[in-house]
N, C-alpha and C positions, 0 to 999 in steps of 0.2 A: 255916930262915930265909928270910922273905921277901925278896923284890927290892928293890930300892929306886928303880930306875930301868925306865923304859921307852922305846920307840921308836915315833913316828909319822913313818908316810911320806903323804905327800901327792903326789899327782899334779898337778901344774899345768900340764900338757902343752895342757889346753882352754885354758886361760886366755893361754898363749905362743900357742898357733893363730889365736885372736880379736886379741890384738894385732899379729900377722903379717898376719890378712886387713882389720882394719880399717886399716892404713897402706896396705895393696895396694887398699883401696876408694876413697881418696882419689885413685889415678892413673887412675881412670876414668869417665866422664861417658854420659850417654844423649843420643842423638841422635833428634828424633821431627820428622815433617814429611816432606814428599814428596821421600824418599829416593831418588835414582838415577831419576828420573823429571824429566826439564829443563823438558818443556813443562805440567807440572802443575805444577812448583816456580815457574814464571811466572806462571800463572794463580792460585794458590795466594796468591802476594804481590800479585798485585793485590787478592784479594779480603781479605787480612788486616790490608793496609792502606790501601785502597782507591786510587781514582783519579781526582782532578779533572779531569783533560785527557780522560778516557772516560766520566765520570759516573755513576762506580761508588761507592758509600758503603761505608765499612769493615764489614766483615762479619768478625769474628775468630773463626776455628774453631780456633784454637792457642793464642798467649799469652793471651786472656781466659778461656777454660775453662779452663787449668791454672793461670792464675797468680791469679787473681780469682773468676771461678764457681764453680770447683770446688775450689778449693786446699785448702781446709776437709777437702774428702773423702779429697785425697791426705793430706793432715797424719794425719788420724783413720785410713787405709788404714796407712800406715806405723807408728803407734803400736800399730795392733790386731796388725800385722806382726812388731812388735819382737823378741817372743820367738823365732819362729821364726827369725828373721834372725840373733840371737844364737846358737842352736844351729847355723843352717848356717854361720856363723864358726867355732864352736869344732870343727865335725866337717868342716871346709875342704871344704865343697861349694860354696864359691867365690863372690867376689863377682857375677860375672857373672848368676848365679840370682837374687841380690838384685835386680838391675837391669833382670832380664827379668822380673822378677814387676812390679816396679815400671812398665816399661816398657807391660804388658800393661793394666794399671791407667788409667796416660795414655791410651793409646789408646782404650780403651772412653768414655772420658770425651769425647774427640774425638768419636767416633763419635755421641754423645749429642748432642754440638751441632750435629751436621749435623741430627739426629732434629728435635732441638728447635727449629730455629733460631736458633742461638745462647744456647738459654735464655730464648727469648722477646724477644731484645736486637738480632736483624737487623732494617734496615730494610725492609719490606714490599715487593716488587717493584712496577714501576711497569705502568697498564696495556697499555703498548704492551710491554712486555717480556713481560706474559702471555700475551699474543694470539699473538707471535712465538713462543714457548715451548711453547703449548699447555696450561700448566698454571702453579699457583703456586709449586711448589716452590722455593725459595733456594738456590741453591749445587748441584741438583743438574740436569744436561742430560744427558751419558752415566752418570754415577757415575765417573768417571774418577779426578776429584779426590779424591774420598773411600775410593775402592781405593788410592791412591797413598801414604796416609797408613801408614808404616811407622816402626818405631824400632829401634836397635841400640846396643848397648853397642861405645866404641871407649877405647883406649886413651888418656890424654891427648897422649903424644906421636906417635900416630897419623895425627894433621892433617896 
């Protein structure tokens, strides 16, 4: 006589890990900028926002590149990586790895902003500034500002 019933075992552990990791991901943020370098933070803020009192125009190397000029590149990167991100979540490789990959991409965009003079948006240097510096490279004096750009993943309650 043939059996009239059977059992199917479904392993949902990957989905449960994914759900747990998605919840955990909401607990983190990425900080990117002149981290732990007070001098570069001060100089960076002057250039990021400009200074009327010092006659320095705004030359955004953080905000505009990441939120305007290359925002679509970041979105495309996340879409391209989303399958791997889901695998990482299911394998419990952790949310910090995902944030790390995103931080690397954001940092590369910022470095590109320095190399392309804000993707061609920065005001050129004045003749007197070029004469004083001996070159026409914008935001490049010693290279300290560019070198100070770092990122880190932080838990929301660590701040």
